[in-house]
GUDOMAR-71312 format. One record per residue: chain; x, y, z of N, C-alpha, C in turn. Coordinates in Angstrom, 1 decimal, decimal comma. Layout:
BEGIN
R palo    n.x    n.y    n.z   ca.x   ca.y   ca.z    c.x    c.y    c.z
R    A      X      Y      Z      X      Y      Z      X      Y      Z
...
***
This chain:
BEGIN
R palo    n.x    n.y    n.z   ca.x   ca.y   ca.z    c.x    c.y    c.z
R    A   -5,2   -0,3   21,6   -4,9   -1,4   20,7   -4,8   -2,7   21,5
R    A   -5,6   -3,6   21,1   -5,6   -4,9   21,7   -4,5   -5,8   21,1
R    A   -3,6   -6,3   21,8   -2,6   -7,2   21,3   -2,6   -8,6   21,8
R    A   -3,7   -8,9   22,5   -3,7  -10,3   23,1   -3,8  -11,3   22,0
R    A   -3,0  -12,3   22,1   -3,1  -13,4   21,2   -3,7  -14,6   21,8
R    A   -4,9  -15,0   21,4   -5,6  -16,1   22,1   -5,6  -17,4   21,3
R    A   -5,5  -17,3   20,0   -5,5  -18,5   19,2   -4,1  -19,1   19,0
R    A   -3,9  -20,4   19,1   -2,6  -20,9   18,9   -2,1  -20,8   17,4
R    A   -0,9  -20,4   17,3   -0,3  -20,3   16,0    0,1  -21,6   15,4
R    A   -0,2  -21,9   14,2    0,1  -23,2   13,5    1,6  -23,3   13,5
R    A    2,0  -24,6   13,5    3,5  -24,9   13,4    3,9  -24,6   12,0
R    A    4,9  -23,7   11,8    5,4  -23,4   10,5    6,3  -24,4    9,9
R    A    6,3  -24,6    8,6    7,3  -25,5    8,0    8,7  -24,9    8,1
R    A    9,7  -25,7    7,9   11,1  -25,2    8,0   11,3  -24,0    7,1
R    A   11,9  -22,9    7,6   12,2  -21,7    6,9   13,3  -22,0    5,9
R    A   13,0  -21,7    4,6   14,0  -22,0    3,6   14,8  -20,8    3,2
R    A   15,3  -20,8    2,0   16,2  -19,7    1,4   15,4  -18,4    1,3
R    A   16,1  -17,3    1,3   15,4  -16,0    1,0   14,7  -16,0   -0,3
R    A   13,5  -15,4   -0,3   12,8  -15,3   -1,6   12,8  -13,8   -2,0
R    A   12,4  -12,9   -1,1   12,5  -11,5   -1,3   13,5  -10,8   -0,4
R    A   14,3  -10,0   -1,0   15,2   -9,2   -0,2   15,2   -7,7   -0,6
R    A   14,8   -6,9    0,3   14,8   -5,4    0,1   15,9   -4,8    0,9
R    A   16,7   -4,0    0,3   17,9   -3,5    1,0   17,9   -1,9    0,8
R    A   17,8   -1,2    2,0   18,0    0,2    1,9   17,0    0,9    1,1
R    A   15,7    0,5    1,1   14,7    1,1    0,2   14,3    2,4    0,8
R    A   14,4    3,4   -0,1   14,0    4,8    0,2   13,0    5,2   -0,9
R    A   11,9    5,9   -0,5   11,0    6,4   -1,4   10,6    7,9   -1,1
R    A   11,0    8,8   -1,9   10,7   10,2   -1,7    9,7   10,7   -2,7
R    A    8,8   11,6   -2,2    7,9   12,3   -3,1    8,1   13,8   -2,9
R    A    9,0   14,3   -3,7    9,4   15,7   -3,5   10,2   15,8   -2,2
R    A    9,7   16,6   -1,3   10,4   16,7    0,0    9,9   15,7    1,1
R    A    8,9   14,9    0,7    8,4   13,9    1,7    9,1   12,6    1,5
R    A    9,7   12,1    2,6   10,3   10,8    2,7    9,3    9,8    3,2
R    A    8,7    9,1    2,3    7,6    8,1    2,7    8,2    6,8    3,3
R    A    9,3    6,4    2,7   10,0    5,2    3,2   11,4    5,5    3,3
R    A   12,1    5,2    4,5   13,4    5,7    4,7   14,3    4,5    5,2
R    A   15,1    4,0    4,2   16,1    3,0    4,5   15,5    1,7    5,2
R    A   14,5    1,2    4,6   13,9    0,0    5,1   14,4   -1,3    4,5
R    A   14,8   -2,3    5,3   15,2   -3,6    4,9   14,1   -4,6    5,2
R    A   14,0   -5,6    4,3   13,1   -6,7    4,6   13,6   -8,0    3,9
R    A   13,7   -9,1    4,6   13,9  -10,4    4,0   12,8  -11,3    4,3
R    A   12,3  -12,0    3,2   11,2  -13,0    3,4   11,7  -14,3    2,8
R    A   11,6  -15,3    3,7   12,1  -16,7    3,3   11,0  -17,6    2,8
R    A   11,4  -18,6    2,1   10,4  -19,7    1,8    9,8  -20,2    3,0
R    A    8,5  -20,5    3,0    7,7  -21,0    4,1    7,5  -20,1    5,3
R    A    7,5  -18,8    5,0    7,4  -17,8    6,1    6,2  -16,9    5,8
R    A    5,6  -16,5    6,9    4,6  -15,4    6,9    5,1  -14,2    7,6
R    A    5,2  -13,1    7,0    5,8  -11,9    7,6    4,7  -10,8    7,6
R    A    4,5  -10,2    8,8    3,5   -9,1    9,0    4,2   -7,8    8,9
R    A    3,5   -6,8    8,3    4,0   -5,5    8,2    2,9   -4,6    8,9
R    A    3,3   -4,0   10,0    2,3   -3,2   10,7    2,8   -1,8   10,9
R    A    2,0   -0,9   11,4    2,3    0,5   11,7    1,1    1,3   11,7
R    A    1,1    2,5   12,3   -0,1    3,4   12,3   -0,3    3,9   10,9
R    A   -1,5    4,5   10,7   -1,8    5,2    9,4   -0,7    6,2    9,1
R    A   -0,2    6,2    7,8    0,8    7,1    7,4    2,2    6,6    7,6
R    A    2,3    5,3    8,1    3,7    4,8    8,4    4,5    4,4    7,1
R    A    3,8    4,3    6,0    4,5    4,0    4,7    4,4    2,5    4,3
R    A    3,5    1,8    4,9    3,3    0,4    4,6    3,0    0,1    3,2
R    A    1,9    0,8    2,7    1,5    0,5    1,3    2,5    1,1    0,3
R    A    3,1    2,2    0,6    4,2    2,7   -0,2    5,3    1,7   -0,3
R    A    5,7    1,1    0,8    6,8    0,1    0,7    6,3   -1,1   -0,1
R    A    5,1   -1,5    0,0    4,5   -2,6   -0,9    4,6   -2,2   -2,3
R    A    4,3   -0,9   -2,6    4,4   -0,5   -4,0    5,8   -0,5   -4,6
R    A    6,8   -0,2   -3,7    8,2   -0,3   -4,1    8,6   -1,8   -4,4
R    A    8,1   -2,7   -3,6    8,4   -4,1   -3,8    7,8   -4,7   -5,1
R    A    6,6   -4,2   -5,4    5,9   -4,8   -6,5    6,0   -4,0   -7,8
R    A    6,9   -3,0   -7,9    7,2   -2,4   -9,1    6,3   -1,2   -9,5
R    A    5,3   -0,9   -8,6    4,4    0,2   -8,9    5,1    1,5   -8,7
R    A    6,1    1,5   -7,8    7,0    2,7   -7,6    8,4    2,2   -7,9
R    A    9,2    3,1   -8,4   10,6    2,8   -8,5   11,3    3,5   -7,3
R    A   11,9    2,7   -6,4   12,5    3,3   -5,2   13,5    4,4   -5,6
R    A   13,5    5,5   -4,8   14,5    6,5   -5,0   15,9    6,0   -4,7
R    A   16,0    5,1   -3,7   17,2    4,5   -3,4   16,9    3,0   -3,0
R    A   18,0    2,2   -3,1   17,8    0,8   -2,6   17,5   -0,2   -3,7
R    A   17,4   -1,4   -3,3   17,2   -2,5   -4,3   16,3   -3,6   -3,7
R    A   15,5   -4,2   -4,7   14,6   -5,3   -4,3   14,9   -6,4   -5,2
R    A   15,2   -7,6   -4,6   15,5   -8,8   -5,4   14,5   -9,9   -5,1
R    A   14,2  -10,7   -6,1   13,4  -11,9   -5,9   14,2  -13,1   -6,4
R    A   14,4  -14,0   -5,4   15,2  -15,2   -5,7   16,6  -14,8   -6,3
R    A   17,1  -13,7   -5,7   18,5  -13,3   -6,1   18,5  -12,4   -7,3
R    A   17,4  -12,2   -8,0   17,4  -11,4   -9,3   16,8  -10,0   -8,9
R    A   17,4   -9,0   -9,4   16,9   -7,6   -9,2   15,6   -7,4   -9,9
R    A   14,6   -6,9   -9,2   13,3   -6,7   -9,8   13,2   -5,4  -10,6
R    A   12,7   -5,4  -11,8   12,5   -4,1  -12,5   11,3   -3,4  -12,0
R    A   11,3   -2,0  -12,0   10,1   -1,3  -11,6    8,9   -1,3  -12,6
R    A    8,6   -2,5  -13,0    7,5   -2,7  -13,9    6,6   -3,8  -13,4
R    A    5,3   -3,5  -13,0    4,5   -4,5  -12,3    4,3   -5,8  -13,1
R    A    4,1   -5,7  -14,4    3,9   -7,0  -15,2    5,1   -7,9  -15,1
R    A    6,3   -7,3  -15,2    7,5   -8,1  -15,1    7,7   -8,7  -13,7
R    A    7,3   -7,9  -12,7    7,4   -8,4  -11,3    6,5   -9,6  -11,1
R    A    5,3   -9,5  -11,6    4,3  -10,6  -11,5    4,9  -11,8  -12,2
R    A    5,4  -11,6  -13,4    6,0  -12,8  -14,2    7,1  -13,4  -13,5
R    A    7,9  -12,6  -12,7    9,1  -13,1  -12,0    8,6  -13,9  -10,8
R    A    7,4  -13,7  -10,3    6,9  -14,6   -9,2    6,4  -13,8   -8,0
R    A    6,0  -12,6   -8,1    5,5  -11,8   -7,0    4,1  -11,3   -7,3
R    A    3,1  -11,6   -6,5    1,7  -11,2   -6,7    1,2  -10,4   -5,5
R    A    0,2   -9,7   -5,7   -0,3   -8,9   -4,5   -1,8   -8,6   -4,7
R    A   -2,4   -8,3   -3,5   -3,8   -7,7   -3,5   -3,7   -6,3   -3,0
R    A   -4,8   -5,6   -3,0   -4,8   -4,2   -2,7   -5,8   -3,9   -1,5
R    A   -5,6   -2,7   -0,9   -6,4   -2,2    0,1   -7,9   -2,2   -0,4
R    A   -8,0   -1,5   -1,5   -9,4   -1,4   -2,1   -9,5   -2,5   -3,2
R    A  -10,6   -3,2   -3,1  -10,9   -4,3   -4,0  -10,8   -3,9   -5,4
R    A  -10,1   -4,6   -6,3   -9,9   -4,2   -7,7  -10,3   -5,4   -8,6
R    A  -11,5   -5,8   -8,5  -12,0   -6,9   -9,3  -12,6   -6,3  -10,6
R    A  -12,8   -7,2  -11,6  -13,5   -6,8  -12,8  -15,0   -7,1  -12,5
R    A  -15,8   -6,0  -12,2  -17,1   -6,2  -11,7  -18,1   -6,9  -12,6
R    A  -17,9   -6,7  -13,9  -18,8   -7,3  -14,9  -18,4   -8,7  -15,4
R    A  -17,3   -9,2  -14,8  -16,8  -10,5  -15,1  -17,3  -11,5  -14,0
R    A  -17,4  -12,8  -14,4  -17,7  -13,8  -13,4  -16,5  -14,0  -12,5
R    A  -16,7  -14,8  -11,4  -15,6  -15,1  -10,5  -14,5  -15,9  -11,3
R    A  -15,0  -16,9  -12,1  -14,0  -17,7  -12,9  -13,2  -16,8  -13,9
R    A  -13,9  -15,9  -14,6  -13,2  -15,0  -15,5  -12,2  -14,1  -14,8
R    A  -12,5  -13,6  -13,6  -11,5  -12,8  -12,9  -10,3  -13,6  -12,6
R    A  -10,4  -14,9  -12,2   -9,2  -15,7  -11,9   -8,5  -16,0  -13,2
R    A   -9,2  -16,3  -14,3   -8,5  -16,5  -15,5   -7,7  -15,4  -16,0
R    A   -8,1  -14,2  -15,7   -7,3  -13,0  -16,1   -5,9  -13,0  -15,4
R    A   -5,9  -13,4  -14,2   -4,6  -13,6  -13,5   -3,7  -14,6  -14,1
R    A   -4,3  -15,6  -14,7   -3,6  -16,7  -15,2   -2,9  -16,4  -16,6
R    A   -3,4  -15,4  -17,3   -2,9  -15,2  -18,6   -1,4  -14,8  -18,7
R    A   -0,8  -14,4  -17,6    0,6  -14,1  -17,6    1,5  -15,3  -17,8
R    A    0,8  -16,5  -17,6    1,5  -17,8  -17,7    1,2  -18,5  -19,1
R    A    0,5  -17,8  -20,0    0,2  -18,3  -21,3    1,1  -17,7  -22,3
R    A    1,2  -18,4  -23,5    2,2  -17,9  -24,5    1,6  -17,8  -25,9
R    A    0,3  -18,1  -26,0   -0,3  -18,0  -27,4   -0,2  -16,6  -27,9
R    A    0,2  -16,4  -29,1    0,4  -15,1  -29,7   -0,9  -14,5  -30,1
R    A   -0,9  -13,2  -30,5   -2,1  -12,5  -31,0   -2,8  -13,2  -32,1
R    A   -2,1  -13,6  -33,1   -2,7  -14,2  -34,3   -3,4  -15,6  -33,9
R    A   -2,7  -16,4  -33,1   -3,3  -17,6  -32,7   -4,5  -17,4  -31,8
R    A   -4,5  -16,4  -31,0   -5,6  -16,1  -30,2   -6,8  -15,6  -31,0
R    A   -6,5  -14,7  -32,0   -7,6  -14,2  -32,8   -8,3  -15,4  -33,6
R    A   -7,4  -16,2  -34,2   -7,9  -17,3  -35,0   -8,4  -18,5  -34,1
R    A   -8,1  -18,4  -32,8   -8,5  -19,5  -31,9   -7,9  -20,9  -32,4
R    A   -6,6  -20,8  -32,6   -5,9  -22,0  -33,1   -5,8  -23,1  -32,0
R    A   -5,1  -24,2  -32,3   -5,0  -25,3  -31,3   -4,3  -24,9  -30,1
R    A   -3,2  -24,2  -30,2   -2,5  -23,8  -29,0   -3,3  -22,9  -28,1
R    A   -4,0  -22,0  -28,7   -4,9  -21,1  -27,9   -6,0  -21,9  -27,1
R    A   -6,6  -22,9  -27,8   -7,6  -23,7  -27,2   -7,1  -24,6  -26,1
R    A   -5,8  -25,1  -26,3   -5,2  -25,9  -25,2   -5,0  -25,0  -23,9
R    A   -4,4  -23,8  -24,2   -4,1  -22,9  -23,1   -5,4  -22,4  -22,4
R    A   -6,4  -22,1  -23,2   -7,7  -21,6  -22,6   -8,3  -22,7  -21,8
R    A   -8,3  -23,9  -22,2   -8,8  -25,0  -21,4   -8,1  -25,2  -20,1
R    A   -6,7  -25,2  -20,2   -5,9  -25,3  -19,0   -6,1  -24,1  -18,0
R    A   -6,2  -22,9  -18,6   -6,5  -21,8  -17,8   -7,8  -21,9  -17,0
R    A   -8,8  -22,3  -17,7  -10,1  -22,4  -17,1  -10,1  -23,5  -16,0
R    A   -9,4  -24,6  -16,3   -9,3  -25,7  -15,3   -8,6  -25,2  -14,0
R    A   -7,5  -24,5  -14,2   -6,7  -24,0  -13,1   -7,5  -23,0  -12,3
R    A   -8,2  -22,1  -13,0   -9,0  -21,1  -12,3  -10,1  -21,7  -11,4
R    A  -10,7  -22,8  -11,9  -11,7  -23,5  -11,1  -11,1  -24,2   -9,9
R    A   -9,9  -24,7  -10,1   -9,2  -25,3   -8,9   -8,9  -24,3   -7,8
R    A   -8,5  -23,1   -8,3   -8,2  -22,0   -7,3   -9,5  -21,5   -6,6
R    A  -10,6  -21,4   -7,3  -11,8  -21,1   -6,7  -12,2  -22,1   -5,7
R    A  -12,0  -23,4   -6,0  -12,3  -24,4   -5,0  -11,4  -24,2   -3,8
R    A  -10,1  -23,9   -4,0   -9,2  -23,8   -2,9   -9,6  -22,7   -2,0
R    A  -10,1  -21,5   -2,5  -10,4  -20,4   -1,6  -11,9  -20,5   -1,1
R    A  -12,6  -21,6   -1,5  -13,9  -21,8   -1,0  -15,0  -21,1   -1,8
R    A  -14,7  -20,8   -3,1  -15,7  -20,2   -4,0  -16,0  -21,0   -5,2
R    A  -15,8  -22,3   -5,1  -16,0  -23,2   -6,2  -17,4  -23,2   -6,7
R    A  -18,4  -23,0   -5,9  -19,8  -23,0   -6,3  -20,3  -21,6   -6,8
R    A  -19,3  -20,7   -6,9  -19,7  -19,3   -7,3  -18,9  -18,9   -8,6
R    A  -18,5  -19,9   -9,3  -17,7  -19,6  -10,5  -18,4  -18,7  -11,5
R    A  -19,7  -18,9  -11,7  -20,4  -18,2  -12,7  -21,1  -16,9  -12,1
R    A  -20,9  -16,6  -10,9  -21,5  -15,4  -10,3  -20,7  -14,2  -10,7
R    A  -21,3  -13,1  -11,1  -20,6  -11,9  -11,3  -19,9  -11,4  -10,0
R    A  -18,7  -10,9  -10,2  -17,9  -10,6   -9,0  -18,6   -9,5   -8,2
R    A  -19,3   -8,6   -8,8  -19,9   -7,5   -8,1  -21,1   -7,9   -7,2
R    A  -21,6   -9,1   -7,5  -22,7   -9,6   -6,7  -22,3  -10,5   -5,5
R    A  -21,0  -10,7   -5,4  -20,5  -11,5   -4,3  -20,5  -10,7   -3,0
R    A  -20,7  -11,3   -1,8  -20,5  -10,7   -0,5  -19,0  -10,2   -0,4
R    A  -18,9   -9,2    0,4  -17,6   -8,5    0,6  -16,4   -9,5    0,9
R    A  -16,7  -10,4    1,8  -15,6  -11,4    2,2  -15,3  -12,3    1,0
R    A  -16,3  -12,7    0,2  -16,0  -13,5   -0,9  -15,2  -12,7   -2,0
R    A  -15,5  -11,4   -2,1  -14,7  -10,6   -3,1  -13,2  -10,6   -2,7
R    A  -13,0  -10,5   -1,4  -11,6  -10,5   -0,9  -10,9  -11,9   -1,2
R    A  -11,6  -13,0   -1,0  -11,1  -14,3   -1,3  -10,9  -14,4   -2,9
R    A  -11,7  -13,8   -3,6  -11,6  -13,9   -5,1  -10,3  -13,2   -5,5
R    A  -10,0  -12,0   -4,9   -8,8  -11,3   -5,2   -7,6  -12,2   -5,0
R    A   -7,6  -12,9   -3,8   -6,5  -13,8   -3,5   -6,4  -14,9   -4,5
R    A   -7,5  -15,5   -4,9   -7,5  -16,5   -6,0   -6,9  -16,0   -7,3
R    A   -7,2  -14,8   -7,6   -6,7  -14,2   -8,9   -5,2  -14,0   -8,7
R    A   -4,7  -13,6   -7,6   -3,3  -13,4   -7,3   -2,6  -14,8   -7,4
R    A   -3,2  -15,8   -6,8   -2,6  -17,2   -6,8   -2,5  -17,7   -8,3
R    A   -3,4  -17,3   -9,1   -3,4  -17,7  -10,5   -2,1  -17,4  -11,3
R    A   -1,3  -16,4  -10,8   -0,1  -16,1  -11,4    1,1  -17,0  -11,1
R    A    0,8  -18,0  -10,2    1,9  -18,9   -9,8    3,0  -18,2   -9,1
R    A    2,7  -17,4   -8,0    3,7  -16,6   -7,3    4,6  -17,5   -6,4
R    A    5,8  -17,0   -6,2    6,7  -17,5   -5,1    6,4  -16,8   -3,8
R    A    5,9  -15,6   -3,9    5,5  -14,8   -2,7    4,3  -14,0   -3,1
R    A    3,4  -13,9   -2,1    2,1  -13,1   -2,3    2,1  -12,0   -1,2
R    A    1,8  -10,8   -1,6    1,7   -9,7   -0,7    0,2   -9,3   -0,6
R    A   -0,3   -9,3    0,7   -1,7   -9,1    0,9   -1,9   -7,8    1,7
R    A   -2,5   -6,8    1,1   -2,7   -5,5    1,7   -4,1   -5,4    2,4
R    A   -4,1   -5,5    3,7   -5,3   -5,5    4,6   -6,3   -6,5    4,1
R    A   -6,0   -7,8    4,1   -6,9   -8,8    3,6   -8,2   -9,0    4,4
R    A   -8,2   -8,5    5,7   -9,4   -8,7    6,5  -10,1   -7,4    6,8
R    A   -9,7   -6,3    6,1  -10,4   -5,0    6,3  -11,9   -5,2    6,0
R    A  -12,7   -4,8    6,9  -14,2   -4,8    6,8  -14,8   -6,2    7,0
R    A  -14,0   -7,2    7,4  -14,6   -8,5    7,6  -15,1   -8,7    9,0
R    A  -16,1   -9,5    9,2  -16,6   -9,9   10,5  -15,6  -11,0   11,1
R    A  -15,8  -11,3   12,4  -14,9  -12,3   13,0  -14,8  -13,6   12,3
R    A  -15,9  -14,1   11,9  -15,9  -15,4   11,2  -15,1  -15,3    9,9
R    A  -15,4  -14,3    9,1  -14,6  -14,1    7,9  -13,1  -13,9    8,1
R    A  -12,8  -13,3    9,2  -11,4  -13,1    9,6  -10,7  -14,4    9,9
R    A  -11,4  -15,3   10,6  -10,9  -16,6   10,9  -10,7  -17,4    9,6
R    A  -11,6  -17,3    8,7  -11,5  -18,0    7,4  -10,3  -17,5    6,6
R    A  -10,1  -16,1    6,7   -8,9  -15,6    6,0   -7,6  -16,1    6,6
R    A   -7,6  -16,2    7,9   -6,4  -16,7    8,6   -6,1  -18,1    8,1
R    A   -7,1  -18,9    8,1   -7,0  -20,3    7,7   -6,5  -20,4    6,2
R    A   -7,0  -19,5    5,4   -6,7  -19,5    4,0   -5,2  -19,1    3,8
R    A   -4,7  -18,2    4,6   -3,3  -17,7    4,5   -2,4  -18,8    4,9
R    A   -2,8  -19,6    6,0   -2,0  -20,7    6,4   -1,9  -21,8    5,3
R    A   -3,0  -22,0    4,6   -3,0  -23,0    3,5   -2,2  -22,5    2,4
R    A   -2,1  -21,2    2,1   -1,3  -20,7    1,0    0,2  -20,9    1,4
R    A    0,5  -20,6    2,6    1,9  -20,9    3,1    2,2  -22,4    3,0
R    A    1,3  -23,2    3,3    1,5  -24,7    3,2    1,8  -25,1    1,8
R    A    1,3  -24,3    0,8    1,6  -24,6   -0,6    3,1  -24,3   -1,0
R    A    3,8  -23,7   -0,1    5,2  -23,3   -0,3    5,3  -21,9   -0,8
R    A    4,3  -21,1   -0,7    4,3  -19,7   -1,1    4,6  -18,8    0,1
R    A    5,6  -18,0    0,1    5,8  -17,0    1,1    4,8  -15,9    1,1
R    A    4,4  -15,4    2,3    3,3  -14,4    2,4    3,8  -13,2    3,2
R    A    3,5  -12,0    2,7    3,7  -10,8    3,5    2,3  -10,1    3,6
R    A    2,0   -9,7    4,8    0,6   -9,2    5,1    0,7   -7,8    5,8
R    A    0,0   -6,9    5,2   -0,3   -5,6    5,9   -1,6   -5,7    6,6
R    A   -1,7   -5,4    7,9   -3,0   -5,5    8,6   -3,0   -4,6    9,8
R    A   -4,1   -4,1   10,1   -4,3   -3,3   11,3   -4,8   -4,1   12,5
R    A   -5,3   -5,3   12,2   -5,9   -6,1   13,3   -4,7   -6,8   14,0
R    A   -4,3   -6,3   15,1   -3,1   -6,9   15,7   -3,2   -8,3   16,2
R    A   -4,4   -8,7   16,7   -4,6  -10,1   17,1   -4,5  -11,0   15,9
R    A   -5,0  -10,6   14,8   -4,9  -11,4   13,5   -3,4  -11,6   13,2
R    A   -2,7  -10,4   13,2   -1,2  -10,5   12,8   -0,4  -11,3   13,7
R    A   -0,6  -11,1   15,0    0,3  -11,8   16,0    0,0  -13,3   16,1
R    A   -1,2  -13,7   15,7   -1,6  -15,1   15,7   -1,1  -15,8   14,4
R    A   -0,9  -15,0   13,3   -0,7  -15,5   12,0    0,8  -15,6   11,6
R    A    1,6  -14,6   12,0    2,9  -14,4   11,4    4,0  -15,1   12,2
R    A    5,1  -15,4   11,4    6,3  -15,9   12,0    7,2  -14,8   12,5
R    A    7,1  -13,6   11,8    7,9  -12,5   12,1    7,1  -11,2   11,7
R    A    7,4  -10,1   12,4    6,6   -8,9   12,2    7,6   -7,7   12,1
R    A    7,3   -6,9   11,1    8,1   -5,6   11,0    7,2   -4,5   11,2
R    A    7,5   -3,6   12,1    6,7   -2,4   12,4    7,4   -1,1   11,9
R    A    6,6   -0,4   11,0    7,1    0,8   10,5    6,4    2,0   11,2
R    A    7,2    3,1   11,4    6,7    4,3   12,0    7,3    5,5   11,2
R    A    6,5    6,3   10,6    7,0    7,5    9,9    8,0    7,0    8,8
R    A    7,7    5,9    8,2    8,6    5,4    7,1    9,8    4,7    7,5
R    A   10,1    4,5    8,8   11,3    3,9    9,2   11,0    2,6   10,0
R    A   11,9    1,7   10,1   11,7    0,5   10,9   11,8    0,8   12,4
R    A   10,8    0,5   13,1   10,8    0,7   14,6   11,4   -0,6   15,2
R    A   10,8   -1,7   14,8   11,3   -3,0   15,4   10,9   -4,1   14,4
R    A   11,8   -5,1   14,4   11,5   -6,3   13,6   11,8   -7,5   14,5
R    A   10,9   -8,5   14,6   11,1   -9,7   15,4    9,9  -10,6   15,4
R    A    9,9  -11,5   16,4    8,8  -12,4   16,5    7,6  -11,7   17,0
R    A    6,4  -12,3   16,8    5,2  -11,6   17,3    5,3  -11,3   18,8
R    A    5,9  -12,2   19,6    6,0  -12,0   21,0    6,9  -10,8   21,3
R    A    8,0  -10,7   20,6    8,9   -9,5   20,8    8,3   -8,2   20,4
R    A    7,6   -8,2   19,3    7,0   -7,0   18,8    5,8   -6,5   19,7
R    A    4,9   -7,4   20,1    3,8   -7,0   20,8    4,1   -6,6   22,3
R    A    5,3   -7,0   22,7    5,7   -6,6   24,1    6,6   -5,4   24,1
R    A    6,9   -4,9   23,0    7,8   -3,7   22,9    6,9   -2,4   23,2
R    A    7,2   -1,6   24,2    6,4   -0,5   24,5    6,3    0,6   23,5
R    A    7,4    0,6   22,6    7,4    1,6   21,5    6,3    1,3   20,5
R    A    5,9    0,1   20,3    4,9   -0,3   19,4    3,5    0,2   19,9
R    A    3,2    0,0   21,2    2,0    0,5   21,8    2,0    2,1   21,7
R    A    3,1    2,7   22,0    3,1    4,1   21,9    2,9    4,7   20,5
R    A    3,5    4,0   19,5    3,3    4,4   18,1    1,9    4,4   17,7
R    A    1,1    3,4   18,2   -0,3    3,3   17,8   -1,1    4,3   18,6
R    A   -0,9    4,5   19,9   -1,6    5,5   20,7   -1,4    6,9   20,2
R    A   -0,2    7,2   19,8    0,1    8,5   19,4    0,2    8,6   17,9
R    A   -0,3    7,5   17,2   -0,1    7,2   15,8   -0,5    8,3   14,8
R    A    0,1    8,1   13,6    0,2    9,1   12,6   -1,1    9,8   12,2
R    A   -1,0   11,0   11,8   -2,1   11,8   11,2   -1,8   12,0    9,8
R    A   -0,7   11,5    9,3   -0,3   11,7    8,0   -1,2   11,1    7,0
R    A   -1,4   11,7    5,8   -2,4   11,1    4,9   -1,7   10,3    3,8
R    A   -0,4   10,1    4,0    0,4    9,4    2,9   -0,2    8,0    2,6
R    A   -0,6    7,3    3,7   -1,0    5,9    3,5   -2,3    5,9    2,6
R    A   -3,2    6,8    2,8   -4,4    6,8    2,0   -4,1    7,2    0,5
R    A   -3,0    8,0    0,3   -2,7    8,4   -1,0   -1,9    7,3   -1,8
R    A   -1,2    6,4   -1,0   -0,4    5,4   -1,6   -1,1    4,4   -2,5
***
């Protein structure tokens, strides 16, 4: 595992109040303990990395944070409010995410994919929508405008009318991020955002994440590219076998011999793929 950090890390804005707080999160699947008593705090203006070998429980922990799983034990709060184990309500509360495997609507355009993310912030009822009344038309126009703004922000402004299935892989990843941003999140969770990318696309992804942070959105990133993580993050949490091995600055984590050992002897467990 190469841990050399060669690119300078951008200066972070002042760290603000806690946005996400997870305390004592445990996730059991029968006799398997996938996540065991993990704590995490993410502040305003902060980028936090989540690393660990395959099977460490990273995606399972993400699923506990975002309401896809109800933790067996523990609590997750967003801006001080306990999050319900319901993904739609978690998104409405202000937490968005992307996935390891791209989950775009392949027969929709880029613009339409981002508009889908925006609909959680609209309030037109079914009857108004069916009849296409004035409120529906206002919200639809505002949704389309915001979606185009976000496509411009991620560098896909000229591909608004392209079907998502026809986009290059790196563009599909950026489109997923634009769709997540359309929900107006306080915090965005990115699950392996550079997986399968070439070095140029990885640098673009890093720049995009910094710009998201500069918008005031906290970011949590799962990634196996250690150079990417250590150049990007303000703080890094390393999980091994579902438990916290170390949490600290990139310099502290990458210099800890236990982290290197965890990767060299790293997990053969299939839990991560199943999560």
